[in-house]
C-alpha positions in Angstrom: 12.2 16.1 0.6 13.3 12.1 0.8 15.8 12.7 3.4 18.2 10.2 2.7 21.0 10.3 4.7 18.7 10.3 7.9 17.0 6.6 7.0 21.0 5.4 6.0 21.4 6.2 9.9 18.6 4.8 11.2 19.5 1.6 9.5 22.5 1.9 10.9 21.4 2.7 14.6 18.8 -0.5 14.0 21.5 -3.0 13.1 20.7 -3.2 9.5 24.7 -4.0 8.6 24.4 -3.5 4.7 22.7 -1.3 2.3 22.0 -1.6 -0.8 20.5 0.9 -3.7 18.3 -1.0 -6.2 16.5 -0.2 -9.4 14.5 -2.5 -11.0 12.7 -1.6 -14.5 9.3 -1.5 -15.0 6.4 -3.4 -15.0 8.2 -6.3 -13.9 7.0 -9.0 -11.3 9.4 -11.5 -9.6 6.6 -13.7 -8.6 6.4 -15.2 -5.0 9.9 -15.9 -3.4 11.9 -15.6 0.1 14.9 -13.6 1.3 16.9 -14.8 4.1 17.2 -11.2 5.5 14.6 -8.6 7.5 14.5 -6.3 4.6 13.8 -1.7 5.6 13.6 -0.1 2.4 13.0 3.5 1.1 11.2 4.0 -2.2 13.1 7.2 -4.2 12.2 7.3 -7.8 9.0 5.1 -8.9 6.6 3.0 -6.9 6.4 -1.1 -6.6 3.3 -3.1 -5.0 4.4 -6.1 -2.4 1.9 -8.6 -2.0 1.9 -11.2 0.8 -0.5 -12.8 3.5 -3.5 -11.8 1.0 -2.7 -8.3 1.0 -1.1 -5.9 -1.3 0.8 -2.0 -0.8 2.0 0.3 -2.7 4.9 1.9 -2.1 6.4 5.2 -4.0 8.6 8.1 -3.2 9.1 8.6 0.3 7.6 5.3 1.1 9.6 2.8 3.6 8.4 -0.8 3.6 9.6 -4.1 5.7 9.6 -7.5 5.2 10.2 -10.1 7.6 12.9 -13.0 6.5 12.1 -15.8 5.2 8.6 -14.2 4.7 7.0 -15.0 1.0 6.0 -12.3 -0.9 5.9 -11.1 -4.9 7.1 -7.8 -5.9 5.5 -5.9 -9.0 7.5 -2.9 -10.7 5.7 -0.4 -10.9 5.4 1.6 -14.8 8.5 4.2 -14.3 10.0 1.3 -12.8 11.4 1.8 -8.8 14.7 2.7 -7.2 15.0 2.5 -3.2 17.5 2.2 -0.8 17.0 -1.2 0.7 19.1 -2.2 4.8 19.7 -5.7 5.1 19.6 -7.4 8.5 20.5 -11.5 8.7 18.4 -12.6 11.7 
């Protein structure tokens, strides 16, 4: 079972002031980009592959991923789409 409330509490405790519940459609790829904030996210449905620094990692339900602010990366959504809760912290 995924502990969404525990994840939210951890975000708040670690200074992530904003959290966003996102859902992305299947098989999307948004190309290389950056965000002006640090991200910590919990995948709740589907899958997402992140690519950065010459590596790729796929995350599914219950997995948590992080991305530093202003770090170039790309995101590829799995065939069933993806839904995740994302905490954002401006650096």
